[in-house]
C-alpha positions in Angstrom: 0.0 0.0 0.0 1.4 3.4 -0.9 2.0 6.0 1.8 1.3 3.6 4.6 1.7 5.4 7.9 3.2 3.4 10.7 4.9 4.3 14.0 8.1 6.3 13.5 11.0 3.8 13.5 13.1 5.8 16.0 13.0 8.5 18.6 12.8 11.6 16.5 10.2 14.4 16.5 7.2 13.5 14.2 6.8 16.7 12.3 5.7 17.9 8.9 7.8 21.0 9.2 11.1 20.7 7.5 13.9 23.3 7.3 13.9 25.7 4.3 17.7 26.2 4.3 19.7 23.7 2.4 22.3 23.3 5.1 19.7 22.7 7.8 17.7 20.3 5.6 20.8 18.3 4.8 22.0 18.2 8.4 18.5 17.0 9.5 18.6 14.2 6.8 22.1 13.1 7.8 20.9 12.7 11.4 17.9 10.8 10.3 20.0 8.5 8.2 22.2 7.7 11.1 19.1 6.9 13.2 17.8 4.6 10.5 21.2 2.8 10.3 20.7 1.8 14.0 17.1 0.8 13.6 16.4 -2.9 13.1 14.5 -3.7 10.0 15.8 -0.8 8.0 18.5 -0.8 5.3 20.1 2.1 3.5 19.7 1.8 -0.3 20.2 5.1 -2.2 18.2 3.7 -5.1 14.9 3.6 -3.1 12.9 6.4 -1.6 11.2 4.3 1.0 10.4 0.7 0.0 9.0 -2.0 2.3 9.9 -5.5 1.2 8.9 -8.3 3.6 10.3 -7.5 7.0 12.8 -4.9 5.8 12.4 -1.3 4.7 14.9 0.2 2.3 15.5 4.0 2.4 17.7 6.6 0.8 18.9 9.8 2.4 15.6 11.6 1.7 13.7 8.4 2.5 15.2 8.3 6.0 13.5 11.7 6.6 10.2 10.3 5.2 10.5 7.2 7.5 11.7 9.0 10.6 9.7 12.2 10.5 6.5 11.1 8.8 6.4 7.4 9.6 6.1 6.4 6.0 7.1 2.9 4.8 6.2 2.9 1.1 6.8 5.8 -1.2 7.6 4.6 -4.7 7.3 7.7 -6.8 7.4 11.5 -6.3 3.6 11.6 -6.8 3.2 9.7 -3.5 4.7 12.2 -1.1 2.7 13.7 1.8 2.6 17.2 0.1 4.1 19.1 -2.8 6.4 21.1 -0.4 7.7 17.8 1.1 8.2 16.4 -2.4 10.4 19.3 -3.5 12.4 19.2 -0.3 13.0 15.4 -0.8 14.0 16.0 -4.4 16.4 18.7 -3.2 17.9 16.2 -0.7 18.5 13.8 -3.5 20.5 16.5 -5.4 22.4 17.4 -2.2 23.2 13.7 -1.7 25.0 14.0 -5.1 26.7 17.3 -4.2 24.6 19.4 -6.5 23.6 22.6 -4.8 22.4 24.2 -8.1 19.7 21.6 -8.8 18.7 21.5 -5.1 18.2 25.3 -5.2 15.9 24.9 -8.2 13.7 22.4 -6.3 13.7 24.7 -3.2 12.8 27.8 -5.3 16.1 29.5 -4.5 17.2 32.0 -7.2 20.4 31.1 -9.1 23.6 32.6 -7.9 27.2 31.8 -9.1 28.0 30.8 -5.5 25.7 27.8 -6.0 27.9 26.5 -8.8 31.0 27.0 -6.6 29.4 24.9 -3.9 28.8 21.9 -6.1 31.2 19.0 -5.5 31.7 15.3 -5.9 30.4 13.3 -2.9 31.6 9.7 -2.4 28.6 7.4 -2.8 27.3 5.9 0.5 27.6 2.4 -0.8 31.3 2.9 -1.7 32.4 4.3 1.6 29.8 5.2 4.3 32.2 7.1 6.5 33.6 9.2 3.7 30.0 9.9 2.5 29.2 11.3 6.0 32.4 13.3 6.3 32.0 14.9 2.9 28.3 15.6 3.5 29.1 17.3 6.8 31.7 19.4 5.0 29.0 20.3 2.4 26.7 21.3 5.2 29.4 23.6 6.6 30.1 25.2 3.3 26.4 25.7 2.5 25.9 27.3 5.9 28.9 29.6 5.5 27.5 30.7 2.1 24.2 31.5 3.7 22.4 28.5 2.2 
């Protein structure tokens, strides 16, 4: 069943309010991903938004927010998000996961600035090196914050 609501998998505030700033949104998602990693029955798979399969639930970076904050277990397409605002923030997180601040800004309705291009970077994929992924993403958060994003 799509958009099936269940209890949130971990101790985190159930909220439909997500940060508007890229740095805050990415920081929140990284914290939720770390919570998901420690939660039995959840697996990180950056190719799935939130997909329940048997006794496991597979989530990406954005999917960790959907599972943790909204209690969602099945979101298979962008048309299944709780709201349009959430959908665009999740799409932005997907771009941020890849290090693309420009595309994330488009989804967040942030006007283009040359600074956004300078903030873009390669981020090691989670499946290749989890620790490096988190280190590089935290550096990305710091750089976004320093630039006012």
